[in-house]
The first five atom37 places (N, CA, C, CB, O) and aatype in JSON, in Angstrom:
{
  "aatype": [12, 11, 1, 0, 14, 13, 9, 3, 13, 13, 13, 19, 10, 10, 13, 19, 19, 9, 7, 1, 11, 2, 8, 5, 8, 7, 6, 15, 19, 0, 7, 19, 9, 15, 16, 10, 17, 14, 13, 0, 10, 7, 10, 0, 19, 7, 17, 10, 19, 10, 17, 1, 1, 7, 1, 16, 7, 0, 15, 19, 0, 3, 0, 7, 13, 10, 0, 7, 12, 16, 16, 10, 19, 7, 12, 19, 0, 1, 19, 19, 0, 7, 5, 7, 16, 0, 19, 0, 13, 9, 9, 19, 16, 10, 10, 13, 10, 2, 10, 13, 13, 16, 7, 17, 1, 12, 10, 15, 1, 1, 19, 16, 1, 15, 15],
  "atom_mask": [
    [1, 1, 1, 1, 1],
    [1, 1, 1, 1, 1],
    [1, 1, 1, 1, 1],
    [1, 1, 1, 1, 1],
    [1, 1, 1, 1, 1],
    [1, 1, 1, 1, 1],
    [1, 1, 1, 1, 1],
    [1, 1, 1, 1, 1],
    [1, 1, 1, 1, 1],
    [1, 1, 1, 1, 1],
    [1, 1, 1, 1, 1],
    [1, 1, 1, 1, 1],
    [1, 1, 1, 1, 1],
    [1, 1, 1, 1, 1],
    [1, 1, 1, 1, 1],
    [1, 1, 1, 1, 1],
    [1, 1, 1, 1, 1],
    [1, 1, 1, 1, 1],
    [1, 1, 1, 0, 1],
    [1, 1, 1, 1, 1],
    [1, 1, 1, 1, 1],
    [1, 1, 1, 1, 1],
    [1, 1, 1, 1, 1],
    [1, 1, 1, 1, 1],
    [1, 1, 1, 1, 1],
    [1, 1, 1, 0, 1],
    [1, 1, 1, 1, 1],
    [1, 1, 1, 1, 1],
    [1, 1, 1, 1, 1],
    [1, 1, 1, 1, 1],
    [1, 1, 1, 0, 1],
    [1, 1, 1, 1, 1],
    [1, 1, 1, 1, 1],
    [1, 1, 1, 1, 1],
    [1, 1, 1, 1, 1],
    [1, 1, 1, 1, 1],
    [1, 1, 1, 1, 1],
    [1, 1, 1, 1, 1],
    [1, 1, 1, 1, 1],
    [1, 1, 1, 1, 1],
    [1, 1, 1, 1, 1],
    [1, 1, 1, 0, 1],
    [1, 1, 1, 1, 1],
    [1, 1, 1, 1, 1],
    [1, 1, 1, 1, 1],
    [1, 1, 1, 0, 1],
    [1, 1, 1, 1, 1],
    [1, 1, 1, 1, 1],
    [1, 1, 1, 1, 1],
    [1, 1, 1, 1, 1],
    [1, 1, 1, 1, 1],
    [1, 1, 1, 1, 1],
    [1, 1, 1, 1, 1],
    [1, 1, 1, 0, 1],
    [1, 1, 1, 1, 1],
    [1, 1, 1, 1, 1],
    [1, 1, 1, 0, 1],
    [1, 1, 1, 1, 1],
    [1, 1, 1, 1, 1],
    [1, 1, 1, 1, 1],
    [1, 1, 1, 1, 1],
    [1, 1, 1, 1, 1],
    [1, 1, 1, 1, 1],
    [1, 1, 1, 0, 1],
    [1, 1, 1, 1, 1],
    [1, 1, 1, 1, 1],
    [1, 1, 1, 1, 1],
    [1, 1, 1, 0, 1],
    [1, 1, 1, 1, 1],
    [1, 1, 1, 1, 1],
    [1, 1, 1, 1, 1],
    [1, 1, 1, 1, 1],
    [1, 1, 1, 1, 1],
    [1, 1, 1, 0, 1],
    [1, 1, 1, 1, 1],
    [1, 1, 1, 1, 1],
    [1, 1, 1, 1, 1],
    [1, 1, 1, 1, 1],
    [1, 1, 1, 1, 1],
    [1, 1, 1, 1, 1],
    [1, 1, 1, 1, 1],
    [1, 1, 1, 0, 1],
    [1, 1, 1, 1, 1],
    [1, 1, 1, 0, 1],
    [1, 1, 1, 1, 1],
    [1, 1, 1, 1, 1],
    [1, 1, 1, 1, 1],
    [1, 1, 1, 1, 1],
    [1, 1, 1, 1, 1],
    [1, 1, 1, 1, 1],
    [1, 1, 1, 1, 1],
    [1, 1, 1, 1, 1],
    [1, 1, 1, 1, 1],
    [1, 1, 1, 1, 1],
    [1, 1, 1, 1, 1],
    [1, 1, 1, 1, 1],
    [1, 1, 1, 1, 1],
    [1, 1, 1, 1, 1],
    [1, 1, 1, 1, 1],
    [1, 1, 1, 1, 1],
    [1, 1, 1, 1, 1],
    [1, 1, 1, 1, 1],
    [1, 1, 1, 0, 1],
    [1, 1, 1, 1, 1],
    [1, 1, 1, 1, 1],
    [1, 1, 1, 1, 1],
    [1, 1, 1, 1, 1],
    [1, 1, 1, 1, 1],
    [1, 1, 1, 1, 1],
    [1, 1, 1, 1, 1],
    [1, 1, 1, 1, 1],
    [1, 1, 1, 1, 1],
    [1, 1, 1, 1, 1],
    [1, 1, 1, 1, 1],
    [1, 1, 1, 1, 1]
  ],
  "atom_positions": [
    [[-14.25, -8.87, 90.29], [-13.48, -8.92, 88.88], [-13.42, -7.61, 87.58], [-14.18, -10.19, 88.19], [-13.18, -7.68, 86.38]],
    [[-13.78, -6.31, 88.6], [-13.77, -5.22, 87.61], [-12.22, -4.99, 87.2], [-14.47, -3.84, 88.25], [-11.73, -4.49, 86.19]],
    [[-11.58, -5.6, 88.48], [-10.16, -5.15, 87.7], [-8.99, -6.19, 86.95], [-9.32, -4.43, 88.83], [-7.78, -6.07, 86.74]],
    [[-10.1, -7.34, 86.65], [-9.31, -8.19, 85.93], [-8.68, -8.1, 84.07], [-10.16, -9.31, 86.19], [-7.99, -8.81, 83.34]],
    [[-9.39, -6.85, 83.95], [-8.38, -6.53, 82.68], [-7.45, -6.13, 82.7], [-8.61, -5.86, 81.88], [-6.67, -6.34, 81.78]],
    [[-7.05, -5.23, 83.97], [-6.22, -4.35, 84.28], [-4.49, -5.61, 84.69], [-7.12, -3.29, 85.74], [-3.27, -5.53, 84.51]],
    [[-5.21, -6.35, 85.14], [-4.62, -7.79, 85.99], [-4.27, -8.37, 84.87], [-5.7, -8.86, 86.97], [-3.04, -8.47, 84.88]],
    [[-4.77, -8.84, 83.82], [-4.44, -9.31, 82.63], [-3.38, -8.56, 81.62], [-5.62, -9.43, 82.06], [-2.74, -9.16, 80.75]],
    [[-3.32, -7.15, 81.88], [-2.82, -6.21, 80.97], [-1.31, -6.32, 81.63], [-3.67, -4.63, 80.94], [-0.39, -6.5, 80.84]],
    [[-1.05, -6.22, 82.86], [-0.04, -6.58, 83.64], [0.69, -7.76, 83.04], [-0.52, -6.84, 84.95], [1.7, -7.46, 82.42]],
    [[0.33, -9.21, 83.11], [1.0, -10.04, 82.3], [1.07, -10.0, 81.09], [0.74, -10.98, 82.44], [1.66, -10.94, 80.57]],
    [[0.62, -9.14, 80.36], [0.92, -9.34, 78.65], [2.0, -8.15, 78.76], [-0.66, -9.01, 77.29], [2.65, -8.03, 77.72]],
    [[2.41, -7.1, 79.94], [3.46, -6.06, 79.82], [4.26, -7.04, 80.57], [3.23, -4.42, 80.43], [5.07, -7.46, 79.74]],
    [[4.49, -7.66, 81.73], [5.22, -8.81, 81.92], [5.89, -9.37, 81.06], [4.64, -9.6, 82.29], [7.08, -9.09, 80.91]],
    [[5.28, -10.26, 80.32], [5.86, -11.3, 79.25], [6.53, -10.36, 77.78], [4.34, -12.49, 78.71], [7.31, -10.6, 76.86]],
    [[5.79, -9.34, 78.2], [6.87, -8.27, 76.58], [8.28, -8.19, 77.68], [5.95, -5.68, 75.89], [9.29, -8.87, 77.48]],
    [[8.14, -7.41, 78.62], [9.33, -7.18, 79.41], [10.51, -8.27, 79.49], [8.85, -6.94, 80.72], [11.72, -8.19, 79.26]],
    [[9.8, -9.16, 79.86], [10.59, -10.46, 79.67], [11.24, -11.29, 78.8], [10.13, -11.09, 79.93], [12.14, -12.13, 78.89]],
    [[10.19, -10.61, 77.48], [11.08, -11.54, 76.25], [11.83, -10.53, 75.79], [0.0, 0.0, 0.0], [12.55, -10.95, 74.88]],
    [[12.0, -9.27, 76.03], [12.9, -8.16, 75.56], [14.23, -8.54, 76.38], [12.27, -6.54, 75.92], [15.33, -8.73, 75.86]],
    [[13.98, -8.61, 77.57], [14.98, -8.64, 78.54], [15.87, -9.78, 78.07], [14.41, -8.8, 79.99], [17.07, -9.7, 77.83]],
    [[14.97, -11.04, 77.94], [15.8, -12.57, 77.63], [16.59, -12.88, 75.97], [14.43, -13.93, 77.8], [17.26, -13.85, 75.63]],
    [[16.22, -11.77, 75.27], [16.51, -11.82, 73.88], [17.49, -10.63, 73.67], [15.17, -11.73, 72.97], [17.8, -10.41, 72.5]],
    [[17.97, -9.92, 74.53], [18.64, -8.27, 74.76], [17.89, -7.34, 73.56], [20.71, -8.21, 74.45], [18.41, -6.74, 72.62]],
    [[16.74, -7.41, 73.89], [16.13, -6.26, 73.02], [16.33, -4.76, 73.61], [14.53, -6.53, 72.88], [16.16, -3.68, 73.04]],
    [[16.65, -4.98, 74.59], [16.71, -3.83, 76.2], [15.19, -3.62, 76.58], [0.0, 0.0, 0.0], [14.2, -4.28, 76.29]],
    [[15.41, -2.23, 77.49], [13.71, -2.3, 77.83], [13.25, -0.36, 77.6], [13.37, -3.06, 80.09], [12.57, 0.35, 78.34]],
    [[13.77, -0.1, 76.62], [13.74, 1.58, 76.85], [12.05, 1.37, 76.52], [14.93, 2.88, 75.51], [11.46, 0.33, 76.24]],
    [[11.56, 2.63, 76.64], [9.84, 2.86, 76.58], [9.71, 2.21, 75.24], [9.13, 4.68, 76.6], [9.3, 1.07, 75.03]],
    [[10.22, 3.3, 74.17], [9.55, 2.61, 72.94], [9.71, 1.38, 72.59], [9.81, 3.14, 71.89], [8.84, 0.71, 72.05]],
    [[11.37, 0.82, 73.0], [10.9, -1.11, 72.33], [9.92, -1.73, 72.8], [0.0, 0.0, 0.0], [9.25, -2.53, 72.14]],
    [[9.69, -1.36, 74.2], [8.27, -1.99, 75.16], [7.18, -1.76, 74.63], [7.99, -1.42, 76.58], [6.3, -2.61, 74.77]],
    [[6.91, -0.62, 73.91], [5.67, 0.02, 73.32], [5.25, -0.9, 72.03], [6.01, 1.67, 72.85], [4.17, -1.49, 71.93]],
    [[6.44, -0.89, 70.96], [6.97, -1.4, 69.79], [6.38, -2.75, 70.14], [8.61, -1.26, 69.53], [5.36, -3.11, 69.54]],
    [[7.01, -3.61, 71.18], [6.89, -5.05, 71.44], [5.31, -5.35, 72.06], [8.14, -5.51, 72.55], [4.62, -6.2, 71.49]],
    [[4.89, -4.74, 73.04], [3.46, -4.14, 73.63], [1.99, -3.98, 72.57], [3.86, -2.5, 74.14], [0.95, -4.65, 72.57]],
    [[2.39, -2.9, 71.77], [1.14, -2.87, 71.07], [0.19, -3.64, 70.64], [1.26, -2.51, 70.33], [-1.0, -3.32, 70.68]],
    [[0.79, -5.17, 69.99], [0.12, -5.58, 69.24], [-0.68, -7.01, 70.03], [0.98, -5.69, 68.02], [-1.53, -7.68, 69.44]],
    [[-0.32, -7.24, 71.2], [-0.8, -7.8, 72.43], [-2.15, -6.91, 73.14], [0.52, -7.84, 73.44], [-3.31, -7.19, 73.42]],
    [[-1.48, -5.98, 73.22], [-2.38, -4.62, 74.35], [-3.61, -4.8, 73.64], [-1.8, -2.59, 74.3], [-4.61, -5.02, 74.32]],
    [[-3.72, -4.71, 72.07], [-5.0, -5.04, 71.26], [-5.74, -5.99, 71.2], [-4.89, -5.02, 70.27], [-6.95, -5.92, 71.39]],
    [[-5.08, -7.09, 70.9], [-5.68, -8.49, 71.45], [-6.24, -8.73, 72.32], [0.0, 0.0, 0.0], [-7.28, -9.39, 72.22]],
    [[-5.71, -8.25, 73.66], [-6.23, -8.13, 75.02], [-7.97, -7.46, 75.16], [-5.07, -7.08, 75.79], [-8.93, -7.8, 75.85]],
    [[-7.79, -6.62, 74.36], [-8.5, -5.38, 74.44], [-9.88, -6.63, 73.28], [-7.39, -3.47, 73.6], [-10.81, -7.29, 73.73]],
    [[-9.49, -6.51, 71.99], [-10.56, -7.36, 71.43], [-10.9, -8.37, 72.06], [-10.34, -7.81, 70.32], [-12.11, -8.61, 72.06]],
    [[-10.12, -9.16, 72.7], [-10.73, -10.28, 73.81], [-12.01, -9.79, 74.75], [0.0, 0.0, 0.0], [-13.2, -10.13, 74.67]],
    [[-11.35, -8.85, 75.69], [-12.04, -8.28, 76.44], [-13.62, -7.75, 75.86], [-11.15, -7.32, 76.87], [-14.68, -8.21, 76.26]],
    [[-13.49, -6.93, 75.06], [-14.52, -6.89, 74.41], [-15.51, -7.66, 73.86], [-14.26, -6.49, 73.85], [-16.66, -7.22, 73.81]],
    [[-15.16, -9.02, 73.34], [-16.16, -10.4, 72.76], [-16.61, -10.57, 74.15], [-15.31, -12.05, 71.94], [-17.82, -10.75, 74.28]],
    [[-15.74, -10.54, 75.42], [-16.38, -11.61, 76.37], [-17.37, -10.49, 76.83], [-15.3, -12.44, 77.7], [-18.52, -10.87, 77.09]],
    [[-17.07, -9.08, 76.97], [-18.2, -8.37, 77.66], [-19.56, -8.52, 76.74], [-17.79, -6.74, 77.89], [-20.68, -8.84, 77.14]],
    [[-19.17, -8.22, 75.52], [-20.48, -8.12, 74.28], [-21.13, -9.78, 74.86], [-19.72, -8.08, 71.97], [-22.13, -9.64, 75.57]],
    [[-20.89, -10.61, 74.73], [-21.53, -11.96, 75.39], [-22.18, -11.86, 76.76], [-20.43, -13.03, 75.57], [-23.1, -12.51, 77.26]],
    [[-21.35, -10.74, 77.28], [-22.22, -10.67, 78.62], [-21.4, -11.64, 79.71], [0.0, 0.0, 0.0], [-22.07, -11.98, 80.69]],
    [[-20.02, -12.15, 79.64], [-19.05, -12.91, 80.69], [-18.57, -11.72, 81.5], [-17.67, -13.82, 79.96], [-18.45, -10.5, 81.37]],
    [[-18.33, -12.78, 82.52], [-16.88, -11.96, 83.59], [-15.46, -11.23, 83.3], [-16.23, -13.01, 84.41], [-14.78, -10.23, 83.5]],
    [[-15.53, -12.3, 82.77], [-14.23, -12.68, 82.39], [-13.26, -13.57, 83.56], [0.0, 0.0, 0.0], [-12.04, -13.76, 83.5]],
    [[-13.88, -13.87, 84.24], [-13.78, -14.84, 85.84], [-13.32, -16.37, 85.73], [-15.46, -15.01, 86.65], [-12.59, -16.94, 86.54]],
    [[-13.87, -16.92, 84.59], [-13.6, -18.07, 84.92], [-12.0, -18.56, 84.1], [-14.95, -18.89, 84.57], [-11.07, -17.88, 83.68]],
    [[-12.19, -19.74, 84.12], [-10.75, -20.38, 83.84], [-10.78, -20.63, 82.09], [-10.52, -22.09, 84.84], [-9.75, -20.76, 81.43]],
    [[-12.14, -20.65, 81.54], [-12.37, -20.85, 80.04], [-12.12, -19.32, 79.58], [-14.02, -21.52, 79.61], [-11.32, -18.91, 78.74]],
    [[-13.21, -18.46, 80.53], [-12.66, -16.99, 80.18], [-11.2, -16.56, 79.48], [-12.61, -16.32, 81.48], [-10.99, -16.06, 78.37]],
    [[-9.96, -17.09, 80.92], [-8.91, -16.69, 80.63], [-8.27, -17.57, 79.44], [-8.24, -16.6, 81.78], [-7.59, -17.11, 78.53]],
    [[-8.48, -18.43, 79.56], [-8.24, -19.45, 77.88], [-8.44, -18.25, 76.82], [0.0, 0.0, 0.0], [-7.6, -17.5, 76.32]],
    [[-9.81, -18.31, 76.64], [-10.17, -17.68, 75.04], [-9.64, -16.27, 75.38], [-12.09, -17.65, 74.44], [-9.33, -15.84, 74.26]],
    [[-9.33, -15.19, 76.36], [-8.56, -14.46, 76.31], [-7.36, -14.33, 76.22], [-8.73, -14.12, 76.79], [-7.04, -13.27, 75.69]],
    [[-6.05, -15.37, 76.69], [-5.22, -15.6, 76.27], [-5.06, -16.33, 74.63], [-4.88, -16.1, 77.26], [-3.95, -16.28, 74.11]],
    [[-5.9, -16.81, 74.09], [-5.96, -16.9, 72.67], [-6.45, -16.11, 71.82], [0.0, 0.0, 0.0], [-6.31, -16.33, 70.62]],
    [[-7.15, -14.99, 72.33], [-7.72, -14.0, 71.57], [-6.75, -12.68, 71.18], [-8.92, -13.59, 72.35], [-6.69, -12.07, 70.11]],
    [[-6.02, -12.47, 72.42], [-4.35, -11.98, 72.87], [-3.63, -12.25, 71.56], [-3.48, -13.02, 74.29], [-3.38, -11.61, 70.54]],
    [[-3.32, -13.8, 72.15], [-1.91, -14.5, 70.81], [-2.38, -14.36, 69.16], [-1.65, -16.69, 71.02], [-1.67, -13.92, 68.25]],
    [[-3.35, -14.7, 69.08], [-4.16, -14.0, 67.85], [-4.36, -13.4, 67.23], [-4.68, -13.77, 67.68], [-4.52, -13.79, 66.07]],
    [[-4.48, -12.18, 67.53], [-4.71, -11.09, 67.5], [-3.42, -10.55, 67.48], [-5.52, -10.75, 68.39], [-2.95, -10.47, 66.34]],
    [[-2.79, -10.2, 68.28], [-1.41, -9.94, 68.71], [-0.32, -10.28, 67.78], [0.0, 0.0, 0.0], [0.68, -9.58, 67.63]],
    [[-0.56, -11.47, 67.13], [0.09, -12.41, 66.12], [-0.44, -11.75, 64.73], [-0.41, -14.15, 66.34], [0.42, -11.45, 63.89]],
    [[-1.36, -11.59, 64.54], [-1.8, -11.02, 63.02], [-1.41, -9.39, 63.06], [-3.7, -11.25, 62.68], [-0.94, -8.87, 62.05]],
    [[-1.59, -8.83, 63.96], [-0.81, -7.23, 64.22], [0.56, -7.11, 64.02], [-0.9, -6.69, 65.69], [0.96, -6.15, 63.37]],
    [[1.36, -7.94, 64.48], [2.82, -8.12, 64.13], [2.97, -8.2, 62.64], [3.43, -9.4, 64.79], [3.61, -7.45, 61.92]],
    [[2.35, -9.11, 62.36], [2.57, -9.32, 60.82], [2.52, -8.34, 59.92], [1.73, -10.14, 60.31], [3.2, -8.09, 58.92]],
    [[1.3, -7.64, 60.59], [0.8, -6.78, 59.71], [1.76, -5.11, 60.01], [-1.02, -6.79, 60.02], [1.72, -4.14, 59.25]],
    [[2.54, -5.2, 61.28], [3.61, -4.22, 61.37], [4.6, -4.76, 60.88], [3.94, -3.73, 62.59], [5.5, -4.04, 61.31]],
    [[5.22, -5.76, 60.09], [6.91, -6.31, 59.5], [7.36, -6.62, 60.97], [0.0, 0.0, 0.0], [8.41, -6.05, 61.26]],
    [[6.69, -7.58, 62.18], [7.42, -7.86, 63.39], [7.1, -9.45, 62.87], [6.81, -7.15, 65.09], [6.3, -9.96, 62.09]],
    [[8.06, -9.87, 63.65], [8.19, -11.49, 63.5], [6.98, -12.46, 64.78], [0.0, 0.0, 0.0], [6.57, -12.05, 65.87]],
    [[6.7, -13.77, 64.08], [6.0, -14.38, 64.43], [6.77, -15.63, 64.28], [4.87, -14.14, 63.91], [6.28, -16.09, 63.25]],
    [[7.38, -16.19, 64.53], [8.35, -17.77, 64.69], [7.32, -18.32, 65.34], [10.01, -17.92, 65.67], [6.73, -17.64, 66.18]],
    [[6.9, -19.76, 65.04], [6.34, -20.64, 65.62], [6.77, -20.87, 67.16], [6.5, -21.67, 64.82], [5.91, -20.76, 68.04]],
    [[8.03, -21.16, 67.46], [8.0, -20.81, 68.46], [7.63, -19.86, 70.01], [8.42, -20.92, 68.14], [7.46, -20.09, 71.21]],
    [[7.65, -18.68, 69.07], [7.32, -17.43, 69.98], [5.46, -17.81, 69.97], [7.95, -15.53, 69.06], [4.82, -18.09, 70.99]],
    [[5.11, -17.75, 69.12], [3.36, -18.62, 69.1], [2.84, -19.26, 69.85], [3.04, -19.56, 68.29], [1.72, -19.01, 70.29]],
    [[3.53, -20.22, 70.18], [4.14, -21.21, 71.1], [4.14, -20.62, 72.39], [5.53, -21.62, 70.72], [3.01, -20.31, 72.76]],
    [[5.13, -20.36, 73.25], [5.51, -19.33, 74.21], [4.51, -18.16, 74.71], [6.62, -18.72, 73.62], [4.23, -17.87, 75.87]],
    [[3.99, -17.49, 73.36], [3.08, -16.39, 73.79], [1.82, -17.15, 74.77], [2.42, -15.57, 72.3], [1.4, -16.94, 75.91]],
    [[1.48, -18.15, 73.71], [-0.32, -18.53, 74.42], [-0.03, -19.24, 75.56], [-1.54, -19.69, 73.4], [-0.86, -18.97, 76.42]],
    [[1.03, -20.27, 76.07], [1.73, -21.3, 76.84], [1.64, -20.17, 78.19], [3.48, -21.91, 76.14], [1.1, -20.61, 79.2]],
    [[2.25, -18.53, 78.23], [2.91, -17.82, 79.12], [1.55, -17.17, 79.36], [4.26, -16.98, 78.68], [1.05, -17.25, 80.49]],
    [[0.93, -16.54, 78.43], [-0.65, -16.09, 78.62], [-1.59, -17.08, 79.22], [-1.31, -15.72, 77.25], [-2.29, -16.69, 80.15]],
    [[-1.7, -18.21, 78.83], [-2.49, -19.16, 79.18], [-2.56, -19.58, 80.81], [-2.08, -20.23, 78.33], [-3.52, -19.65, 81.57]],
    [[-0.94, -19.85, 81.04], [-0.56, -19.75, 82.73], [-0.97, -18.72, 83.3], [0.85, -19.72, 83.13], [-2.0, -18.81, 83.97]],
    [[-0.39, -17.65, 83.21], [-0.91, -16.78, 84.33], [-2.15, -15.92, 83.73], [0.33, -15.76, 84.92], [-2.37, -14.73, 83.98]],
    [[-2.66, -16.49, 83.16], [-4.23, -15.61, 82.82], [-4.77, -16.46, 83.58], [-5.06, -15.44, 81.16], [-5.5, -15.87, 84.37]],
    [[-4.79, -17.76, 83.78], [-5.69, -18.87, 84.36], [-5.35, -18.91, 85.98], [-5.34, -20.45, 83.57], [-6.13, -18.88, 86.93]],
    [[-3.77, -19.0, 85.95], [-3.15, -18.73, 87.47], [-3.9, -17.92, 88.39], [0.0, 0.0, 0.0], [-4.4, -18.27, 89.46]],
    [[-3.9, -16.73, 87.83], [-4.45, -15.64, 89.02], [-5.4, -15.74, 89.43], [-4.58, -14.43, 88.84], [-5.65, -15.5, 90.61]],
    [[-6.5, -16.26, 88.29], [-8.28, -16.33, 88.52], [-8.36, -17.16, 89.57], [-9.3, -17.0, 87.23], [-8.76, -16.9, 90.71]],
    [[-7.88, -18.41, 89.03], [-7.41, -19.58, 90.09], [-7.0, -19.28, 91.51], [-6.22, -20.29, 89.57], [-7.64, -19.68, 92.48]],
    [[-5.83, -18.51, 91.61], [-5.52, -18.05, 93.47], [-6.49, -17.17, 93.6], [-3.91, -17.2, 94.04], [-6.56, -16.86, 94.79]],
    [[-7.37, -16.55, 92.89], [-7.81, -15.13, 93.42], [-9.39, -16.49, 93.89], [-8.03, -13.21, 91.79], [-10.0, -16.35, 94.96]],
    [[-9.65, -17.32, 93.18], [-10.44, -18.23, 93.84], [-10.68, -18.38, 95.15], [-10.12, -19.17, 93.57], [-11.57, -18.06, 95.93]],
    [[-9.34, -19.12, 95.18], [-9.06, -19.91, 96.18], [-8.63, -18.88, 97.55], [-7.91, -20.94, 95.65], [-8.7, -19.42, 98.66]],
    [[-8.27, -17.69, 97.49], [-8.34, -17.08, 98.27], [-9.75, -16.38, 99.01], [-7.55, -16.51, 97.84], [-10.01, -16.4, 100.22]],
    [[-10.52, -15.79, 97.95], [-12.09, -15.5, 98.1], [-12.53, -16.76, 98.85], [-12.97, -15.29, 96.55], [-13.27, -16.55, 99.82]],
    [[-12.18, -18.1, 98.55], [-13.13, -18.95, 99.05], [-12.7, -19.22, 100.89], [-13.07, -20.44, 97.97], [-13.48, -19.24, 101.83]],
    [[-11.49, -19.35, 100.9], [-10.77, -19.33, 101.99], [-11.15, -18.08, 103.24], [-9.38, -19.23, 101.41], [-11.15, -18.28, 104.45]],
    [[-11.45, -16.89, 102.61], [-11.78, -15.94, 103.59], [-13.44, -15.76, 103.83], [-11.1, -14.6, 103.14], [-13.86, -14.96, 104.66]]
  ]
}
């Protein structure tokens, strides 16, 4: 699970790129970074809390915690930065991150067990 933070970051980046594309905000590097940094901060905070608690981040519960922290800290950071936080956006963020953070962990477990 040493790669887990990087895999989670990939899914945060995917979320941002898909969102920007679907809302016609463009995919410039500056634009992606301006949308990405609050969620990257939230993911980092979530991982730091897990590590301080001696957790590996491998469980479904850890995935849910990370999705929640990424969303919570990300949305607070967006408010502080003057960016939007519509209720629908919060819900979509939480659902997307939960689905992908949990999904890749479950798939990884299944592949590891069948090997």
